[in-house]
C-alpha positions as CSV (number, residue, x, y, z in Angstrom):
1,X,-7.9,37.3,34.2
2,X,-8.6,37.6,30.5
3,X,-8.5,34.5,28.4
4,X,-7.3,34.9,24.9
5,X,-9.9,33.3,22.6
6,X,-8.4,34.5,19.3
7,X,-4.7,34.9,18.8
8,X,-5.3,37.8,16.4
9,X,-6.7,39.8,19.4
10,X,-3.0,40.3,20.4
11,X,-2.7,42.6,17.4
12,X,-5.8,44.8,17.9
13,X,-3.6,47.8,18.4
14,X,-1.5,47.5,15.2
15,X,-2.3,49.0,11.9
16,X,-4.2,47.2,9.2
17,X,-1.2,46.9,6.8
18,X,0.8,45.0,9.5
19,X,-2.1,42.8,10.3
20,X,-2.4,41.9,6.6
21,X,1.3,41.1,6.4
22,X,0.9,38.7,9.4
23,X,-2.1,37.0,7.7
24,X,-0.1,36.6,4.4
25,X,2.9,35.2,6.3
26,X,0.5,32.7,8.0
27,X,-0.8,31.6,4.6
28,X,2.8,31.1,3.3
29,X,3.7,29.1,6.3
30,X,0.7,26.9,5.8
31,X,1.8,26.3,2.2
32,X,5.3,25.6,3.3
33,X,4.1,23.0,5.9
34,X,1.9,21.3,3.3
35,X,4.8,20.9,0.9
36,X,7.3,19.8,3.6
37,X,4.9,17.2,4.9
38,X,4.3,15.8,1.4
39,X,8.0,15.5,0.8
40,X,8.7,13.9,4.1
41,X,5.7,11.5,3.9
42,X,7.0,10.3,0.6
43,X,10.7,10.1,1.7
44,X,11.8,12.6,-0.9
45,X,14.6,15.0,-0.9
46,X,14.1,18.6,-2.1
47,X,15.8,17.6,-5.3
48,X,13.4,14.6,-5.7
49,X,10.4,16.8,-5.2
50,X,11.8,19.5,-7.5
51,X,12.2,16.9,-10.3
52,X,8.6,15.7,-9.7
53,X,7.3,19.3,-9.9
54,X,9.5,20.3,-12.8
55,X,11.1,23.2,-10.8
56,X,14.5,23.7,-9.3
57,X,15.6,22.5,-5.9
58,X,16.2,26.2,-5.0
59,X,12.5,26.9,-5.7
60,X,11.4,24.0,-3.4
61,X,13.7,25.4,-0.7
62,X,12.0,28.9,-1.2
63,X,8.5,27.3,-1.0
64,X,9.5,25.3,2.1
65,X,11.0,28.4,3.9
66,X,7.9,30.5,3.2
67,X,10.1,33.2,1.5
68,X,8.4,32.8,-1.9
69,X,4.8,34.0,-2.6
70,X,3.6,31.7,-5.3
71,X,0.9,32.6,-7.8
72,X,-2.4,30.8,-7.8
73,X,-1.4,29.3,-11.2
74,X,1.8,28.0,-9.7
75,X,0.0,26.4,-6.7
76,X,-2.6,24.9,-9.1
77,X,0.1,23.3,-11.2
78,X,1.8,21.9,-8.1
79,X,-1.5,20.5,-6.9
80,X,-2.0,18.7,-10.1
81,X,1.5,17.1,-10.1
82,X,1.0,16.0,-6.5
83,X,-2.5,14.6,-7.2
84,X,-4.2,17.2,-5.0
85,X,-7.5,19.0,-5.6
86,X,-6.8,22.8,-5.3
87,X,-9.5,25.1,-4.0
88,X,-9.7,28.7,-2.8
89,X,-12.5,29.8,-0.6
90,X,-13.4,33.4,0.1
91,X,-15.7,34.0,3.0
92,X,-17.0,37.0,4.8
93,X,-15.6,37.3,8.3
94,X,-16.8,40.2,10.5
95,X,-16.6,42.7,7.6
96,X,-13.2,41.4,6.6
97,X,-12.5,38.9,3.8
98,X,-10.8,35.8,4.8
99,X,-9.0,33.4,2.4
100,X,-8.8,29.7,3.0
101,X,-6.8,27.4,0.7
102,X,-7.3,23.7,0.8
103,X,-6.5,20.6,-1.1
104,X,-8.2,17.2,-1.2
105,X,-6.6,14.0,-2.2
106,X,-8.3,10.7,-2.9
107,X,-7.2,8.0,-0.6
108,X,-8.6,4.5,-1.0
109,X,-11.9,6.0,-2.2
110,X,-12.2,8.4,0.7
111,X,-11.4,12.1,0.4
112,X,-9.2,13.5,3.1
113,X,-9.2,17.3,3.6
114,X,-5.8,18.9,4.0
115,X,-5.2,22.6,4.5
116,X,-2.6,24.3,2.5
């Protein structure tokens, strides 16, 4: 019996372009979850969050559904309006480049790491 250690191992037989599409989708889902969790944690509607971010409710909906691929500048501006520190990390990973986005928010003098 083979134990799956890395979920990406399921996709070893697919082409590189498809793998990259999966990775991008994964990043967009992480961003969506971060925004949804912020909104719910603050008891906000999409319209409330849109107003805070100076964007439309439709754009909040697109971000939360993962159907919109925001620019780095757009994510940076959102992070500032939500009082998050925005970072991008590029790290070598077995001859591939991996991208990790994270934000940090000050909470009572302690920094809490939250992945976007």
